[in-house]
C-alpha positions in Angstrom: -8.3 -32.5 78.5 -5.0 -33.8 76.3 -5.0 -32.2 72.9 -6.1 -34.4 69.7 -3.1 -33.6 66.7 -3.8 -34.2 63.0 -1.2 -37.5 62.1 1.7 -35.7 60.2 1.0 -38.5 57.7 -2.7 -36.9 56.7 -1.0 -33.1 55.9 1.2 -34.2 52.5 -2.4 -35.7 51.5 -4.2 -32.4 52.2 -2.0 -30.5 50.9 -1.8 -32.5 47.3 -5.9 -32.9 47.3 -6.0 -28.8 47.7 -3.8 -28.2 44.9 -5.1 -30.2 42.7 -8.9 -28.9 43.8 -7.6 -25.5 42.7 -5.7 -26.2 40.0 -9.1 -27.6 37.8 -10.7 -24.5 38.7 -8.1 -22.3 37.2 -7.9 -24.5 34.0 -12.0 -24.9 33.6 -12.2 -20.7 34.4 -9.3 -19.8 31.6 -10.2 -22.8 29.1 -13.6 -21.1 28.1 -11.4 -18.0 26.9 -9.2 -20.5 24.1 -12.2 -20.2 21.7 -14.3 -17.5 19.8 -17.7 -17.9 19.6 -18.7 -19.9 17.0 -20.9 -17.2 15.1 -17.8 -15.5 14.7 -15.9 -17.5 13.1 -18.8 -18.2 10.8 -19.5 -14.9 9.9 -18.6 -13.4 6.3 -16.4 -10.7 4.6 -19.1 -8.3 5.4 -20.2 -9.7 8.8 -22.8 -11.5 7.4 -23.3 -15.4 8.6 -25.1 -15.8 5.9 -23.5 -18.3 2.7 -21.4 -16.1 0.1 -23.9 -14.9 -3.1 -23.2 -17.1 -6.3 -21.1 -15.1 -8.0 -22.4 -16.2 -11.5 -25.2 -14.9 -10.4 -24.3 -11.4 -9.6 -22.3 -11.3 -12.6 -25.7 -11.9 -14.6 -27.7 -9.6 -12.2 -25.3 -6.4 -13.2 -24.8 -7.7 -17.1 -29.1 -7.2 -16.5 -29.0 -3.7 -15.3 -26.2 -2.4 -17.9 -23.5 -2.2 -15.1 -19.6 -3.4 -14.7 -19.9 -5.6 -11.3 -16.1 -4.2 -10.3 -17.8 -1.2 -11.2 -20.1 -1.0 -8.6 -18.9 1.3 -5.5 -20.9 1.5 -2.7 -20.3 4.1 0.7 -21.8 4.6 4.1 -22.3 7.9 5.8 -24.3 8.2 9.6 -27.9 8.8 8.7 -28.2 8.0 5.1 -28.9 5.3 3.6 -29.1 3.6 -0.5 -32.2 4.2 -2.4 -31.8 1.5 -4.0 -34.2 2.6 -7.0 -31.3 5.0 -8.0 -28.9 2.4 -9.0 -28.1 3.5 -12.2 -25.5 3.2 -15.6 -23.2 6.0 -16.5 -22.1 6.8 -19.4 -20.9 3.3 -21.3 -20.1 1.3 -18.2 -19.6 3.8 -15.8 -22.1 3.1 -12.2 -24.1 6.0 -9.9 -26.0 5.4 -7.1 -27.8 8.4 -4.3 -27.6 8.3 -0.4 -31.0 9.7 1.2 -31.5 10.7 5.2 -34.9 11.1 6.3 -34.8 14.9 5.9 -33.8 15.2 2.5 -30.6 15.1 2.1 -28.3 13.5 -0.7 -25.1 12.5 -1.1 -24.1 11.0 -4.6 -22.1 8.5 -6.0 -20.6 7.9 -9.2 -17.7 5.8 -10.7 -16.5 6.9 -14.5 -14.0 6.9 -16.9 -13.5 10.3 -17.1 -10.5 12.6 -17.4 -7.6 13.8 -14.8 -9.1 17.2 -14.7 -11.9 16.1 -13.7 -10.9 14.9 -10.0 -8.2 17.3 -10.0 -9.9 21.0 -10.0 -6.0 22.6 -9.5 -6.7 23.6 -12.9 -10.5 24.9 -12.9 -13.1 23.1 -14.4 -12.9 20.3 -16.6 -13.2 20.7 -20.1 -16.6 21.3 -21.5 -18.3 21.5 -18.3 -20.4 23.7 -17.4 -20.4 23.8 -13.5 -20.4 26.9 -11.5 -17.1 28.7 -10.7 -15.3 27.3 -8.0 -14.5 28.9 -5.1 -12.5 26.6 -3.1 -10.3 23.6 -4.3 -7.8 21.6 -2.6 -6.5 18.9 -1.9 -7.6 16.7 0.8 -4.8 13.5 1.7 -6.1 11.1 -1.3 -8.8 13.3 -2.5 -9.4 16.5 -4.0 -11.8 18.7 -2.7 -13.9 21.1 -4.7 -16.9 23.8 -3.9 -18.6 26.3 -6.2 -21.8 28.6 -4.3 -24.3 25.9 -4.1 -22.3 22.3 -4.4 -19.4 20.1 -3.6 -17.6 17.0 -4.1 -15.2 14.8 -3.0 -13.2 12.8 -6.0 -10.0 10.5 -6.7 -8.9 8.6 -9.4 -8.9 5.0 -8.6 -7.3 3.8 -12.0 -8.9 4.9 -15.4 -11.9 5.4 -13.6 -12.7 8.5 -11.4 -15.0 7.8 -7.9 -17.4 11.1 -6.2 -19.6 12.0 -3.9 -21.1 14.7 -4.1 -24.3 16.8 -2.9 -25.3 20.6 -2.3 -23.4 23.0 -0.3 -27.0 22.9 1.8 -28.1 19.6 2.2 -24.6 18.0 3.2 -22.0 19.2 5.1 -18.3 19.1 4.8 -17.4 16.4 7.7 -20.1 14.6 6.2 -19.5 14.6 2.7 -15.7 14.1 3.7 -16.5 10.5 5.8 -18.5 9.5 3.0 -15.4 10.2 0.4 -13.4 8.1 2.7 -15.7 5.6 3.0 -16.5 4.8 -0.6 -15.2 1.0 -1.8 -15.6 -1.3 -5.1 -18.5 -3.9 -3.4 -18.2 -6.6 -2.1 -19.6 -9.9 -3.0 -22.0 -9.6 -0.3 -22.6 -5.9 -0.9 -23.8 -6.2 -4.8 -26.3 -8.6 -3.6 -27.5 -5.7 -1.8 -26.8 -2.8 -4.0 -27.9 -4.8 -8.1 -31.2 -5.5 -8.1 -32.8 -8.5 -8.0 -32.8 -11.1 -11.1 -35.8 -11.4 -12.9 -36.6 -7.4 -12.6 -35.0 -5.6 -15.3 -36.0 -8.8 -17.8 -38.5 -7.9 -20.4 -37.3 -4.2 -20.2 -38.0 -2.6 -23.5 -36.7 1.2 -24.5 -40.3 3.2 -24.0 -41.7 4.5 -27.4 -42.1 7.8 -28.2 -45.4 9.4 -29.9 -44.1 12.3 -31.5 -41.7 10.8 -33.8 -43.2 10.2 -37.4 -42.8 6.6 -38.9 -40.7 7.6 -41.6 -38.6 10.7 -42.2 -34.9 11.0 -40.5 -37.4 10.3 -37.1 -37.3 14.1 -36.2 -40.1 15.0 -33.3 -43.6 15.8 -34.8 -44.0 19.6 -33.3 -47.4 20.1 -35.5 -50.3 20.9 -33.1 -53.6 21.5 -34.0 -55.7 24.5 -34.7 -56.2 25.4 -30.8 -52.6 24.7 -29.9 
């Protein structure tokens, strides 16, 4: 039986069709990687896809809590979370907060206008300080680490502010405290929204009246006790 052979004129056509199909498949395979996922592009500076909080509202909430928004700092440490009720003003325009973990450990964060000596411990405790004698004082990167028998802290100067992360040595080990100190940073708008008290929460608060203050005179406490006292 005579063998049948394919016409030479058909071979270029088949080769062209094969190359075209292969190229199309290659483009389809690579084309899906040219654009990032839509949700990644929409994410905000803190990884949130939510719209940025209104800055004017944040400033108003900070003012209502007697805080300066630019002095609000945040941090993070494994197992610790911000205790929002601990957020408070320190001194005239400082900021303080506490991070806690389920076992009761606490890391305190403070941002205050303090003398250089309150950050640099190499000359001993700051003037007028009543803290325990230092057993350790050393430079650690951009920060100072100091420790007493019961507590320890990392501190660094940020302009005219001193940022301090502290805790008891029994509850917080040095590695965890150092990690929190390195992670500390000025809160962005998304973080401010989570840290500041909600709008209206501090509205209408009045100073607590003390019942031991007499209505006249220099206002000294009334320490009189009854006959049974």
